[in-house]
ROSE-4610 file (N, C-alpha, C; in Angstrom, 1 decimal, always signed):
// ROSE-4610
residu = [X/X/X/X/X/X/X/X/X/X/X/X/X/X/X/X/X/X/X/X/X/X/X/X/X/X/X/X/X/X/X/X/X/X/X/X/X/X/X/X/X/X/X/X/X/X/X/X/X/X/X/X/X/X/X/X/X/X/X/X/X/X/X/X/X/X/X/X/X/X/X/X/X/X/X/X/X/X/X/X/X/X/X/X/X/X/X/X/X/X/X/X/X/X/X/X/X/X/X/X/X/X/X/X/X/X/X/X/X/X/X/X/X/X/X/X/X/X/X/X/X/X/X/X/X/X/X/X/X/X/X/X/X/X/X/X/X/X/X/X/X/X/X/X/X/X/X/X/X/X/X/X/X/X/X/X/X/X/X/X/X/X/X/X/X/X/X/X/X/X/X/X/X/X/X/X/X/X/X/X/X/X/X/X/X/X/X/X/X/X/X/X/X/X/X/X/X/X/X/X/X/X/X/X/X/X/X/X/X/X/X/X/X/X/X/X]
num = [1/1/1/2/2/2/3/3/3/4/4/4/5/5/5/6/6/6/7/7/7/8/8/8/9/9/9/10/10/10/11/11/11/12/12/12/13/13/13/14/14/14/15/15/15/16/16/16/17/17/17/18/18/18/19/19/19/20/20/20/21/21/21/22/22/22/23/23/23/24/24/24/25/25/25/26/26/26/27/27/27/28/28/28/29/29/29/30/30/30/31/31/31/32/32/32/33/33/33/34/34/34/35/35/35/36/36/36/37/37/37/38/38/38/39/39/39/40/40/40/41/41/41/42/42/42/43/43/43/44/44/44/45/45/45/46/46/46/47/47/47/48/48/48/49/49/49/50/50/50/51/51/51/52/52/52/53/53/53/54/54/54/55/55/55/56/56/56/57/57/57/58/58/58/59/59/59/60/60/60/61/61/61/62/62/62/63/63/63/64/64/64/65/65/65/66/66/66/67/67/67/68/68/68/69/69/69/70/70/70/71/71/71/72/72/72]
x = [-18.4/-17.8/-17.2/-15.8/-15.3/-16.6/-16.1/-17.0/-16.5/-15.3/-15.1/-16.3/-16.4/-17.3/-18.6/-18.9/-20.0/-20.5/-19.5/-19.5/-20.0/-18.8/-19.8/-20.9/-21.4/-22.3/-23.5/-23.3/-24.3/-24.5/-23.5/-23.5/-23.6/-23.6/-24.0/-25.5/-26.4/-27.7/-28.2/-27.3/-28.0/-27.7/-27.8/-27.3/-25.7/-24.9/-24.3/-23.2/-22.2/-20.8/-19.9/-18.7/-18.0/-17.5/-17.5/-17.4/-18.6/-19.6/-20.9/-20.5/-20.4/-19.7/-19.0/-17.8/-16.9/-17.2/-17.9/-18.5/-19.5/-19.9/-20.6/-19.9/-19.0/-17.4/-17.0/-17.0/-15.9/-14.5/-14.5/-13.2/-12.8/-11.9/-11.6/-12.1/-12.4/-13.0/-11.5/-10.3/-9.4/-9.3/-9.6/-9.0/-10.7/-11.6/-12.9/-12.7/-12.0/-11.5/-10.7/-10.0/-9.3/-9.6/-11.0/-12.0/-12.3/-12.8/-13.5/-12.8/-11.4/-10.3/-9.8/-10.2/-9.5/-7.9/-7.6/-6.3/-6.4/-7.4/-7.3/-8.3/-8.3/-9.3/-10.0/-11.7/-12.6/-12.5/-12.5/-12.5/-14.3/-14.3/-15.6/-16.3/-16.5/-17.2/-17.6/-17.2/-17.5/-18.6/-18.2/-19.0/-20.4/-20.6/-21.7/-22.2/-21.3/-22.4/-22.7/-22.2/-22.7/-23.9/-23.6/-25.0/-26.0/-26.2/-27.0/-27.5/-26.6/-27.3/-27.7/-27.1/-27.7/-29.0/-29.3/-30.1/-29.8/-28.6/-28.4/-27.4/-27.8/-26.8/-25.5/-24.8/-23.5/-23.0/-23.4/-23.6/-23.4/-24.2/-24.3/-23.5/-23.1/-22.1/-20.8/-20.5/-19.2/-19.2/-20.2/-20.4/-20.5/-21.0/-21.2/-22.6/-23.3/-24.4/-24.9/-25.8/-26.3/-27.2/-28.5/-29.5/-29.8/-29.9/-29.9/-30.6/-30.1/-31.0/-31.6/-32.5/-32.5/-32.6/-32.1/-31.7/-33.4/-34.0/-35.3/-36.5]
y = [-15.2/-13.9/-13.4/-12.4/-11.7/-10.6/-9.6/-8.8/-7.6/-7.4/-5.9/-6.3/-7.7/-8.0/-7.3/-7.8/-7.3/-6.2/-5.3/-3.6/-3.3/-3.8/-3.5/-3.5/-4.9/-5.2/-4.4/-4.3/-3.4/-1.9/-1.4/+0.0/+0.4/-0.9/-1.0/-1.1/-1.9/-2.2/-1.0/+0.0/+1.4/+2.3/+2.0/+2.9/+4.1/+4.0/+4.9/+4.8/+5.7/+5.7/+5.8/+5.2/+5.4/+6.2/+7.8/+8.9/+9.8/+8.5/+9.0/+8.2/+7.1/+6.5/+6.7/+7.3/+7.6/+9.2/+10.0/+11.5/+11.2/+10.0/+9.4/+9.3/+8.3/+8.1/+9.0/+10.1/+11.4/+11.0/+10.5/+9.8/+10.0/+10.0/+9.8/+8.4/+8.9/+7.8/+6.9/+7.6/+6.7/+5.8/+5.8/+5.4/+4.4/+4.7/+3.8/+3.0/+3.4/+2.3/+1.2/+1.2/+0.3/-0.7/-0.1/-1.2/-2.1/-1.7/-2.5/-3.4/-3.3/-4.1/-5.0/-4.9/-5.8/-5.5/-4.3/-3.7/-2.7/-2.7/-2.0/-2.6/-2.8/-3.0/-2.0/-2.6/-1.2/-1.1/+0.0/+0.1/-0.2/-0.6/-1.0/+0.0/+1.6/+2.7/+2.8/+2.2/+2.7/+1.1/+0.5/-0.9/-0.9/-0.3/+0.3/+1.3/+2.4/+3.4/+2.7/+1.9/+1.3/+0.4/-0.5/-1.0/-0.5/+0.8/+1.6/+1.9/+2.5/+3.3/+2.2/+0.7/-0.1/-1.0/-0.6/-1.2/-2.6/-3.3/-5.0/-4.5/-6.1/-6.4/-6.4/-6.2/-6.3/-7.9/-8.7/-10.4/-10.6/-9.6/-9.8/-8.8/-7.7/-7.0/-7.8/-8.3/-8.8/-10.1/-10.9/-12.4/-13.1/-13.2/-14.4/-15.0/-14.1/-14.6/-14.1/-15.2/-14.9/-14.0/-14.2/-13.6/-12.4/-11.4/-10.0/-9.6/-9.5/-9.2/-7.6/-7.3/-5.8/-5.2/-4.3/-3.1/-2.9/-2.2/-2.4/-2.0]
z = [-16.5/-16.7/-15.5/-16.3/-15.5/-14.9/-14.1/-14.0/-14.6/-15.5/-16.8/-17.7/-17.8/-19.3/-18.9/-17.7/-16.8/-17.1/-16.7/-16.3/-17.9/-19.2/-19.9/-20.6/-20.4/-21.1/-20.3/-19.0/-18.3/-19.1/-19.5/-19.4/-20.8/-21.8/-23.1/-23.3/-22.3/-22.2/-21.5/-21.1/-20.7/-21.6/-22.8/-24.0/-23.4/-22.9/-22.3/-22.4/-22.8/-23.2/-21.9/-21.8/-21.0/-20.6/-21.2/-20.9/-19.8/-19.7/-19.5/-17.8/-17.9/-16.7/-15.9/-16.6/-15.5/-15.0/-15.8/-15.2/-13.7/-14.2/-12.7/-11.7/-11.9/-10.9/-10.5/-11.5/-11.1/-11.4/-12.4/-12.8/-14.6/-14.9/-16.5/-17.1/-19.0/-19.7/-19.5/-20.0/-19.7/-18.6/-17.4/-15.8/-15.9/-16.4/-16.3/-17.3/-18.4/-19.4/-18.6/-18.3/-17.6/-16.7/-16.3/-15.3/-16.6/-17.6/-18.1/-19.1/-19.1/-19.8/-19.1/-17.6/-16.8/-16.2/-16.5/-16.5/-15.0/-14.4/-13.1/-12.4/-11.3/-10.3/-9.4/-9.8/-9.8/-7.9/-6.9/-6.1/-5.3/-4.2/-3.9/-4.0/-3.8/-3.5/-5.1/-5.8/-7.3/-7.8/-7.4/-7.4/-6.7/-5.4/-5.4/-5.7/-6.3/-7.3/-8.3/-8.8/-9.9/-10.1/-8.5/-8.4/-8.2/-7.8/-7.5/-9.0/-9.5/-10.7/-11.7/-11.8/-12.7/-12.0/-10.9/-9.9/-10.0/-9.7/-9.5/-8.2/-7.7/-6.6/-6.8/-6.4/-6.2/-6.9/-5.9/-6.4/-7.8/-8.8/-10.0/-10.7/-10.1/-10.5/-10.9/-9.8/-9.8/-10.0/-10.9/-11.4/-10.6/-9.3/-8.6/-8.6/-9.7/-9.8/-11.1/-12.1/-13.3/-13.8/-12.4/-12.6/-11.7/-12.5/-11.8/-10.8/-9.1/-8.6/-8.1/-8.4/-8.0/-6.7/-6.6/-5.4/-4.8/-5.8/-5.3/-6.3]
């Protein structure tokens, strides 16, 4: 699984809109949409923010492992 599909799945599982996640990252909804579609690379600081927000390891977020590991 590509990380951008995992981003979408996590967002939808949390019942969040792209705009809400974009606001969390302090970017536009259009910018975030590019991350989910794989058209733009997600910077590491956004990976960290999202991992903390969803309470999952970055390994899970980027698709290195298939079972989410909680951070806390």
